N, C-alpha and C positions, 0 to 999 in steps of 0.2 A: 313508568318503566315497568316492564314485565320481566319475569325470570329469564326470558329468551333474549332480551335486549343486551347487547354487549356493552361492557363498560369501556369507554375510550378515554384515556387520559392523555393530556398534551405531552409531547416529547420534551424532555429536559434540555435546556440550552447548555451545551457543554462548557461554554465560557463562564457560566455561573456555577458550575459544579467543580471544575478542575482549576488548579493554579495555571496561569498562562505559560509557565516554563516547566511543567511537570515532566516533559520528555526531552528537555534540553540535554544535548550531548549524546542522546540515544540514536540508534540506527534501526530503521525498519527495512525489511526485505519482503517485498510483496509480489507474489505471482498473480498475474491477472490485473496488475495495477494500472494498466493503460486506459481502462474504461470502467464504466458501471459502478457497482457498489464498492469494489476494491479501490477504484480511483478516489471515491468519496471518503473511504476509511483512511486512505493514505493522506489525503488532504487534511483531514481532521487531526490525525496524529502529528503531521508536520506543523499544523497551526499551533501546536503546543510545544514546539521546539525540536522535534526530531528531524534528522536528515533521512533520505530514503533511496532505495534502489527499487525500481519497478521492472517486472519481467513480463514478457509476452512474446508472441511469435511475429508481430507486425512492428518492425523497426521504425517505420514512419509514424505510426500511432504513438509508440513509446517516446520518441524524440519530442513530438508535439506535447504530449501529456507531461513529460518531465519538465519542459520549459514552463508550461502553464502552472504546474504545482509549485515550482520554485518561485515564480513571480507572485503567485497568490499568497504564499506563506512566508517568504523571506528566508526559507531554508533551502538546502541543496538536495536536488533529486536527480539521480542518474538513470538513464535507460539501459537495460540489460536485455537485449534481444535473446530469447532462449525458448526452446520448446521443452516444457517440463517432463515430457515423455522420454527425453534424451539425457541420461545421467551426466554425460560429459559436458553438455551445454549448461546444465545446472551447476556443476562444479566450477565452470568458467565464470558464471554469473556471481557465485559466492566469492571466488577469487578476486574478481573485479571490485566487488563491494568492499571486501576487507582491505584490499589495496588502497581504495579511495578513502574509506572512513575508519579503518582500523579495527572494526568489529561489526557484529550483527547482534542486536539486542532483542528484536521482535521479528517474528515471521507471520505473515498472513498467507496461507496457502489457499488462494482464491481462484486459481486457474480453472478455466472451464474446458480443460483438455478432454478429449475422448480417450478413455483408458481401455486398453486391451484387457480382456478377462480370459483366464485360462482354467 
């Protein structure tokens, strides 16, 4: 190994690091949760006991993803179609989540929205 060679360590297995119920009774609110890395983060958090609401603009993708996440983890995931660039849609998604689960404990702001700059 030379000074330029990167050191690559194996990824830790979350099941060996965390208690299986560490997030039991908690609620995750995840924008961009219908696909990609946010889907995987949601799945991992749910596998440790959390319920979740996933947000995105594509209702069909969210419906499919929420069913997959619920089936894979044994927890409940609800789809909340919303465009994060629209404050009223975000408020409605929060309302729906709190109505269903009574709270929000964690937020992952992972949406890939194109933001306007001024």
